[in-house]
C-alpha positions in Angstrom: -219.7 42.7 -45.0 -219.8 39.2 -46.4 -218.2 37.8 -43.2 -220.8 39.5 -41.1 -223.7 38.1 -43.3 -222.2 34.6 -42.9 -222.0 35.1 -39.1 -225.6 36.3 -39.0 -226.7 33.3 -41.0 -224.9 31.0 -38.5 -226.6 32.7 -35.6 -230.0 32.4 -37.2 -229.5 28.7 -38.0 -228.3 27.9 -34.5 -231.3 29.7 -32.9 -233.7 27.9 -35.2 -232.0 24.7 -34.2 -232.6 25.6 -30.5 -236.3 26.1 -31.1 -236.6 22.8 -33.0 -234.6 20.9 -30.4 -236.8 22.0 -27.5 -239.9 21.0 -29.4 -238.3 17.6 -30.2 -237.2 17.2 -26.6 -240.7 17.5 -25.2 -242.3 15.6 -28.1 -239.9 12.7 -27.9 -241.9 10.6 -25.4 -244.7 10.5 -28.0 -242.5 9.0 -30.7 -243.0 5.4 -31.6 -240.7 2.7 -30.3 -238.8 4.8 -27.8 -237.6 3.5 -24.5 -237.2 6.4 -22.0 -235.4 6.1 -18.7 -236.3 8.8 -16.2 -233.5 9.3 -13.6 -232.1 11.7 -11.0 -228.5 13.0 -11.0 -226.4 15.6 -9.3 -223.7 17.8 -11.0 -221.2 19.6 -8.7 -219.1 22.0 -10.7 -216.3 24.6 -10.7 -215.6 27.2 -13.5 -212.9 29.8 -13.8 -211.8 32.1 -16.5 -208.5 33.7 -15.6 -207.3 36.8 -17.5 -203.6 36.9 -18.2 -203.7 40.2 -20.1 -206.2 42.3 -22.1 -206.4 39.6 -24.9 -205.5 36.3 -23.4 -206.9 34.1 -20.6 -207.1 30.6 -19.4 -210.4 28.6 -19.0 -210.5 26.0 -16.2 -213.4 23.7 -15.3 -214.2 20.5 -13.5 -217.6 18.8 -13.2 -218.2 16.0 -10.7 -221.3 14.3 -12.2 -223.1 11.8 -10.0 -226.0 9.4 -10.5 -228.9 9.1 -8.1 -228.0 12.6 -6.8 -224.7 11.6 -5.2 -224.3 7.8 -4.7 -222.6 6.7 -7.9 -220.5 8.0 -10.7 -222.1 9.3 -13.9 -219.2 11.2 -15.5 -216.0 13.0 -14.6 -215.2 16.0 -16.9 -212.1 18.2 -16.8 -212.0 21.0 -19.4 -209.1 23.5 -20.1 -208.8 26.2 -22.8 -207.0 29.3 -24.0 -209.3 32.4 -24.3 -208.8 35.2 -26.8 -210.8 38.3 -26.0 -211.7 40.5 -29.0 -213.3 43.0 -26.7 -215.4 43.1 -23.5 -218.3 41.2 -25.1 -216.8 38.7 -27.5 -214.2 35.9 -27.1 -212.9 32.8 -28.8 -211.6 29.7 -26.9 -209.8 26.6 -28.1 -209.3 23.8 -25.6 -209.1 20.2 -24.5 -211.4 18.1 -22.3 -210.7 14.8 -20.6 -214.0 12.9 -19.9 -214.6 9.6 -18.2 -218.1 8.1 -18.5 -219.4 5.3 -16.2 -222.2 2.7 -16.4 -225.2 4.1 -14.5 -229.0 4.0 -14.4 -231.5 1.9 -16.3 -229.7 2.0 -19.6 -226.0 1.6 -18.6 -223.1 1.6 -21.1 -221.3 -1.7 -21.3 -218.2 -0.4 -19.4 -216.4 2.7 -18.3 -214.7 4.6 -21.1 -212.5 7.6 -21.7 -213.1 10.5 -24.2 -210.5 13.0 -25.4 -212.2 16.0 -26.7 -210.9 19.0 -28.7 -213.3 22.0 -28.6 -213.6 25.5 -30.0 -216.2 28.1 -29.0 -217.3 31.7 -29.7 -219.0 33.6 -26.9 -220.9 36.8 -27.5 -222.8 38.8 -24.8 -225.1 41.8 -24.8 -227.9 43.5 -22.8 -231.6 43.3 -23.7 -233.4 45.5 -21.3 -232.9 44.1 -17.8 -231.6 40.8 -19.2 -227.9 39.8 -19.7 -227.8 37.7 -22.8 -225.0 35.2 -23.4 -224.6 33.2 -26.7 -222.2 30.3 -26.8 -221.4 28.5 -30.1 -219.3 25.4 -29.5 -217.8 22.7 -31.8 -216.4 19.5 -30.5 -214.1 16.9 -32.0 -214.5 13.8 -29.9 -212.3 10.7 -29.6 -214.3 8.0 -27.8 -212.6 5.0 -26.4 -214.0 1.5 -27.3 -212.4 -0.7 -24.6 -213.6 -4.0 -26.2 -211.8 -3.1 -29.5 -208.8 -1.3 -27.8 -209.3 1.7 -30.1 -211.1 5.0 -30.4 -213.8 6.3 -32.7 -214.1 9.9 -33.9 -217.4 11.9 -33.6 -218.3 15.6 -34.1 -220.9 17.7 -32.4 -222.1 21.3 -32.5 -223.7 23.0 -29.5 -225.5 26.3 -29.0 -226.4 27.7 -25.6 -228.6 30.7 -25.0 -228.1 31.9 -21.4 -230.3 34.6 -19.8 -229.4 36.2 -16.5 -231.9 38.4 -14.6 -230.9 40.5 -11.6 -233.4 40.3 -8.8 -232.7 43.2 -6.6 -231.6 45.9 -9.1 -231.8 46.6 -12.8 -228.0 45.8 -13.1 -226.0 43.0 -11.6 -224.5 44.2 -8.4 -222.1 42.8 -5.9 -223.7 40.9 -3.0 -226.9 40.3 -4.8 -229.1 37.5 -6.2 -229.9 36.7 -9.8 -231.8 34.1 -11.8 -230.0 32.2 -14.6 -231.7 30.1 -17.3 -230.5 28.4 -20.4 -231.3 26.1 -23.3 -228.7 24.1 -25.2 -229.2 21.6 -28.0 -226.4 19.2 -29.1 -226.3 18.4 -32.8 -224.2 15.5 -34.1 -222.8 15.8 -37.6 -220.4 13.9 -39.9 -219.8 10.1 -39.9 -221.0 7.7 -37.3 -223.8 9.8 -35.7 -226.4 7.1 -36.3 -230.1 8.0 -35.9 -229.5 10.6 -33.2 -228.8 13.9 -35.0 -230.2 15.6 -31.9 -227.7 14.1 -29.5 -229.1 15.8 -26.4 -230.9 18.9 -25.2 -230.6 20.7 -21.9 -233.0 23.1 -20.2 -231.8 24.8 -17.0 -232.9 27.3 -14.4 -231.1 28.4 -11.2 -230.8 30.9 -8.4 -227.4 32.6 -8.1 -225.6 34.9 -5.8 -222.9 37.2 -7.0 -220.2 38.2 -4.5 -218.3 40.3 -6.9 -217.7 40.3 -10.7 -215.3 37.3 -10.4 -217.1 35.1 -7.9 -220.6 33.7 -7.9 -222.5 30.5 -6.9 -225.5 28.9 -8.4 -227.9 26.1 -7.4 -230.6 25.0 -9.9 -232.4 22.3 -11.9 -231.3 20.9 -15.2 -233.5 18.8 -17.5 -231.0 16.7 -19.6 -232.6 14.8 -22.4 -230.3 12.3 -24.1 -231.0 10.3 -27.3 -228.8 7.2 -27.7 -227.1 6.3 -30.9 -229.8 3.8 -31.9 -232.4 6.5 -31.7 -234.6 4.2 -29.5 -233.2 4.4 -26.1 -233.5 7.9 -24.4 -232.8 9.3 -21.0 -234.6 12.2 -19.2 -232.3 13.1 -16.4 -233.6 15.4 -13.6 -230.4 16.9 -12.4 -229.5 19.1 -9.4 -226.7 21.5 -10.4 -224.5 23.3 -7.9 -221.7 25.5 -9.3 -219.0 27.8 -8.1 -217.4 30.4 -10.5 -214.1 31.8 -9.3 -212.2 34.0 -11.8 -208.7 35.4 -11.2 -207.6 38.5 -13.0 -203.8 38.5 -13.2 -203.8 42.0 -14.8 -204.3 43.6 -11.4 
């Protein structure tokens, strides 16, 4: 019972954080002494969760993130993980991400750098009427390269994503049918070295998707990515085209 109460408190805190972060994201342009760069990007992505048995699976992901829709690099992100499925609606993942960030836009970083990221996440899903509701709680331990100093700095971040999926043609998600997906996700920095940007970034997303079968779908949509730099003054509002393919393989068959 005590563990369940703690879990409910965590869920309440993260959802409250979500509401606050959305308010902050839209009110940020009114804050004093902020320098906001408005830019356009394109993210082209692959996701796959491959079941090995009833409990274990492998998460695979690659994101090709481009500035100015397509013309220049923004970021390259490869993410791998080991999934543990408690049941059909709850899973835990531990993994590693290799991230390369590039100078881009009106507020470019000084030079390209690499990030090695350890991450853990809890995913919980349920139905709410016609909606499919997906909660993702993620922690990240980030080792960020500083090329000028030839070393790395350590940062920590928490993320919560609330994803809602709405079938268009039927009450339930069906094969060969369209759906709408929308999510909000705040990123909260904590621990040493976060500077003035406790709210690291916020994402708001909406897309049209097509489900071929339970393991394959495609999505195309719009992401509003709001980033607050470490000095708390320089911000980015990135209007981003997202195109994604999900292809899961079930090795239990």
